[in-house]
C-alpha positions in Angstrom: -16.5 -10.4 -87.2 -19.0 -10.9 -84.0 -17.4 -12.3 -81.1 -20.0 -15.6 -81.3 -19.3 -16.4 -84.9 -15.7 -16.3 -84.2 -15.7 -18.7 -81.1 -17.8 -21.0 -83.0 -15.9 -20.8 -86.1 -12.8 -21.7 -84.0 -14.5 -24.6 -82.7 -15.5 -26.0 -86.1 -12.1 -25.6 -87.7 -10.8 -28.0 -85.0 -13.0 -30.9 -86.0 -11.2 -33.4 -88.1 -12.4 -36.7 -87.3 -16.2 -38.0 -86.7 -16.6 -41.1 -85.1 -19.6 -42.9 -86.4 -21.4 -45.7 -84.0 -24.2 -48.1 -84.9 -27.2 -48.1 -82.6 -30.6 -49.8 -82.4 -33.5 -47.6 -80.5 -37.2 -48.7 -79.4 -39.7 -47.2 -82.1 -43.3 -47.0 -82.5 -43.5 -50.5 -83.6 -40.4 -51.7 -84.4 -36.9 -51.3 -83.5 -34.8 -48.7 -85.4 -31.4 -48.7 -86.9 -29.6 -45.4 -86.3 -26.2 -43.9 -86.7 -24.5 -41.5 -84.3 -22.0 -39.1 -85.4 -19.7 -37.5 -83.0 -17.1 -35.3 -83.7 -13.9 -36.6 -81.7 -12.0 -33.4 -81.3 -14.9 -31.3 -79.5 -15.2 -31.3 -75.7 -18.4 -32.6 -74.5 -21.2 -31.7 -73.8 -21.9 -31.6 -77.6 -25.3 -30.3 -79.1 -27.5 -33.1 -80.7 -29.0 -33.3 -84.0 -31.6 -35.7 -84.6 -31.5 -36.1 -88.9 -34.4 -37.9 -90.8 -33.6 -39.2 -94.3 -35.5 -38.7 -97.5 -37.2 -41.1 -99.7 -41.1 -40.0 -100.0 -41.9 -41.7 -96.7 -41.9 -45.3 -98.9 -37.7 -45.6 -99.4 -34.5 -44.2 -98.3 -32.2 -45.3 -95.8 -29.3 -44.5 -93.3 -26.8 -44.4 -96.4 -28.8 -41.7 -98.0 -28.2 -39.3 -95.0 -24.6 -40.1 -94.1 -23.1 -37.3 -96.1 -25.5 -34.6 -94.6 -25.2 -36.2 -91.2 -21.1 -36.2 -91.5 -21.4 -32.8 -92.8 -23.4 -31.4 -89.9 -21.5 -33.1 -87.3 -18.2 -31.8 -88.7 -19.3 -28.2 -89.7 -21.6 -27.6 -86.8 -19.5 -29.5 -84.3 -22.7 -31.4 -83.0 -23.5 -35.3 -82.1 -26.1 -36.3 -85.3 -28.5 -39.3 -84.6 -29.4 -40.1 -87.9 -32.9 -42.4 -87.5 -34.1 -44.9 -90.0 -38.0 -44.6 -89.2 -40.7 -46.9 -90.8 -41.6 -47.0 -94.1 -45.0 -47.4 -95.9 -46.9 -49.2 -97.2 -46.0 -51.9 -94.5 -45.8 -49.1 -91.8 -48.1 -46.3 -92.7 -48.8 -43.2 -91.0 -48.6 -42.5 -88.1 -45.6 -44.9 -87.8 -43.0 -42.7 -89.2 -43.8 -39.5 -86.9 -44.2 -41.5 -83.7 -40.8 -43.2 -84.4 -39.3 -39.7 -84.6 -40.8 -38.8 -81.3 -39.6 -42.1 -79.6 -36.1 -41.3 -80.8 -36.3 -37.9 -79.7 -37.5 -39.4 -76.3 -34.6 -41.8 -76.3 -32.0 -39.2 -77.3 -33.1 -37.0 -74.2 -32.9 -39.5 -72.1 -29.7 -40.9 -72.8 -27.9 -37.9 -74.0 -25.5 -37.4 -71.1 -24.3 -41.3 -71.9 -22.9 -40.3 -75.0 -21.7 -36.8 -74.3 -24.7 -34.8 -75.6 -26.4 -31.7 -73.8 -30.0 -32.7 -73.5 -31.0 -29.2 -73.4 -29.5 -28.4 -76.6 -31.2 -30.6 -79.4 -32.5 -29.7 -82.8 -34.3 -31.4 -85.5 -33.4 -31.9 -89.2 -34.5 -33.7 -92.5 -34.6 -33.7 -96.1 -37.6 -34.7 -98.2 -40.1 -36.9 -96.4 -37.4 -36.4 -93.6 -38.4 -32.6 -93.7 -42.0 -33.5 -93.4 -41.1 -35.4 -90.1 -38.9 -32.8 -88.7 -42.0 -30.3 -89.0 -44.3 -32.8 -87.9 -42.2 -33.6 -84.8 -42.2 -29.9 -83.9 -45.5 -30.1 -83.8 -45.7 -33.1 -81.5 -43.3 -32.1 -79.3 -45.1 -28.8 -78.7 -48.3 -30.6 -78.2 -47.0 -33.2 -76.0 -44.7 -31.0 -73.7 -41.3 -31.8 -74.8 -38.7 -33.0 -75.0 -37.6 -29.3 -75.9 -35.6 -28.4 -79.1 -34.2 -25.3 -80.0 -34.4 -25.7 -83.7 -35.7 -27.2 -86.8 -33.9 -27.6 -90.3 -36.4 -28.6 -93.3 -34.7 -29.2 -96.4 -36.4 -29.9 -99.7 -39.5 -30.9 -97.3 -42.9 -33.0 -98.4 -45.2 -30.8 -96.6 -48.6 -30.8 -98.7 -50.1 -34.4 -99.3 -53.0 -32.4 -100.7 -50.9 -31.4 -103.7 -52.5 -28.4 -104.3 -49.0 -25.7 -103.7 -46.8 -27.6 -106.1 -45.2 -25.8 -108.9 -45.2 -26.5 -112.5 -42.9 -29.2 -113.3 -42.0 -28.6 -116.6 -41.4 -24.8 -116.2 -39.2 -25.5 -113.1 -37.2 -28.2 -114.7 -37.9 -30.5 -111.6 -36.3 -33.9 -111.2 -39.3 -34.2 -108.7 -42.5 -35.3 -110.5 -46.1 -34.6 -109.0 -46.8 -38.5 -109.8 -44.1 -39.4 -108.0 -45.2 -37.6 -105.0 -48.9 -38.6 -105.5 -47.7 -42.4 -105.3 -45.6 -41.9 -102.4 -48.7 -40.0 -100.2 -51.0 -42.7 -101.3 -48.8 -45.3 -99.7 -47.9 -43.3 -96.5 -51.5 -42.0 -96.0 -54.2 -44.8 -96.9 -56.9 -42.8 -95.6 -57.9 -39.8 -97.6 -58.7 -37.8 -94.3 -54.9 -38.3 -93.0 -53.8 -35.9 -95.6 -55.4 -33.2 -93.5 -53.8 -34.2 -90.3 -51.2 -31.7 -89.3 -48.9 -34.3 -88.1 -49.1 -35.6 -91.9 -49.6 -32.0 -93.4 -47.7 -29.2 -91.4 -49.1 -26.7 -93.6 -52.6 -27.6 -92.5 -51.9 -26.8 -89.0 -53.2 -23.5 -87.5 -51.1 -24.0 -84.4 -47.6 -22.7 -85.6 -46.9 -20.3 -82.8 -44.2 -21.2 -80.3 -42.5 -23.6 -82.5 -38.3 -24.0 -82.5 -36.7 -21.4 -84.8 -36.5 -22.4 -88.4 -34.2 -22.7 -91.3 -36.1 -23.7 -94.5 -34.1 -24.7 -97.5 -35.5 -25.0 -101.1 -34.3 -26.1 -104.6 -35.1 -24.1 -107.4 -35.5 -26.9 -110.0 -38.2 -28.8 -107.8 -41.9 -28.5 -107.7 -41.8 -28.7 -103.6 -40.6 -25.6 -103.1 -43.6 -23.5 -103.3 -45.3 -25.4 -100.4 -41.8 -25.0 -98.4 -41.7 -21.5 -98.9 -45.4 -20.8 -98.0 -44.8 -22.8 -94.7 -41.8 -20.7 -94.0 -44.0 -17.7 -94.5 -47.0 -19.2 -92.8 -44.2 -19.6 -89.4 -43.1 -16.1 -90.0 -46.8 -15.0 -89.9 -46.7 -17.1 -86.7 -44.0 -15.0 -85.1 -41.4 -18.3 -85.4 -37.7 -17.0 -86.2 -37.6 -18.2 -89.6 -34.4 -18.2 -92.0 -35.5 -19.4 -95.7 -33.2 -19.9 -98.7 -33.7 -21.3 -102.4 -30.6 -23.0 -103.9 -30.3 -23.2 -107.9 -30.0 -27.0 -107.5 -32.4 -29.8 -107.9 -34.6 -31.8 -105.5 -31.9 -34.7 -105.3 -28.9 -32.3 -105.3 -29.9 -30.1 -102.5 -29.3 -32.3 -99.2 -25.6 -32.7 -100.6 -25.2 -29.2 -102.0 -22.1 -27.8 -99.8 -23.5 -24.1 -99.9 -26.9 -25.5 -98.1 -24.7 -27.7 -95.6 -22.3 -24.8 -95.0 -25.8 -22.4 -94.1 -27.4 -25.5 -92.1 -24.0 -25.5 -89.9 -23.9 -22.1 -89.4 -27.7 -21.8 -88.5 -27.2 -24.8 -85.9 -23.9 -23.3 -84.6 -26.1 -20.4 -83.7 -29.0 -21.8 -82.6 -27.2 -24.8 -80.2 -24.5 -22.3 -79.0 -23.7 -23.0 -75.2 -25.8 -20.0 -73.2 -22.4 -18.5 -72.2 -21.3 -17.7 -75.5 -24.6 -16.4 -76.8 -24.5 -14.2 -73.5 -20.7 -13.3 -74.2 -22.0 -12.2 -77.7 -24.6 -10.0 -76.2 -22.3 -8.5 -73.9 -19.9 -7.3 -76.6 -22.3 -6.4 -79.4 -25.4 -5.3 -77.2 -27.8 -7.6 -79.6 -28.2 -11.3 -79.8 -26.8 -12.7 -82.8 -28.9 -15.9 -82.6 -31.8 -14.0 -84.2 -34.7 -13.4 -81.9 -36.2 -11.6 -84.7 -37.6 -13.2 -87.8 -35.1 -13.4 -90.6 -36.3 -14.3 -94.4 -33.1 -14.8 -96.5 -34.5 -15.1 -99.8 -38.1 -15.8 -100.9 -38.4 -15.8 -104.8 -41.3 -15.6 -107.3 -41.8 -18.4 -110.1 
């Protein structure tokens, strides 16, 4: 086994307890409820991960994100800030992505108060939260920070045009196109909003220089085609990208143990302290932090 995975696995194995703290953050319009998950057996400073729950932009809550946030905190030995962003139709686009930007700025400014390294931050989310993590990566690039080291997109909703979805009957999908259309209609009431890259990252032509990505999809999900097309676009833009499809449904994916293990491994590598990464390079002669693009699994229907 390489040196870096050995060192990171040793840290993870020592994590037994995660403290959960309720917070309230300033948002774009309203105050945002949030939960901070911190492994108590790992010395500070910790890497930080912002996690955005699913729910199709119109539902979902911090409770829905509890299991993946807890798993990431424990398995990746990272502090996880789970954020309850604004929901449509009461707060349509651009409230949600602006909330995620406000939360990122808050975490960066207050990181050291919570024992978090502001230079080792990542974004993650599932379903609509995966869309927001992807959009936030674009926002942070456009607004020159705060810098993040990685993005994790779990079964993301990325195409409001709905022209890239799979066949729900052929895929035995638990998520139906009609449901997606209803969600998008409430989140994006203006027709032209469906083409905005912060609402539809697939429409962006400026994907270069985004943070390395893990794109995870579900086999039984109409969304896996658009997510894998986005992964391919990231790869074409030179973004180090890892993509894996799991044999589960859309609803099962964020809680699927193999997915959570892969997310944790990806984040451990991407958020490793520079000293550990350099030690691994010295022993191995190459960087196991994957400076080149990786595609784990692209499938055909």
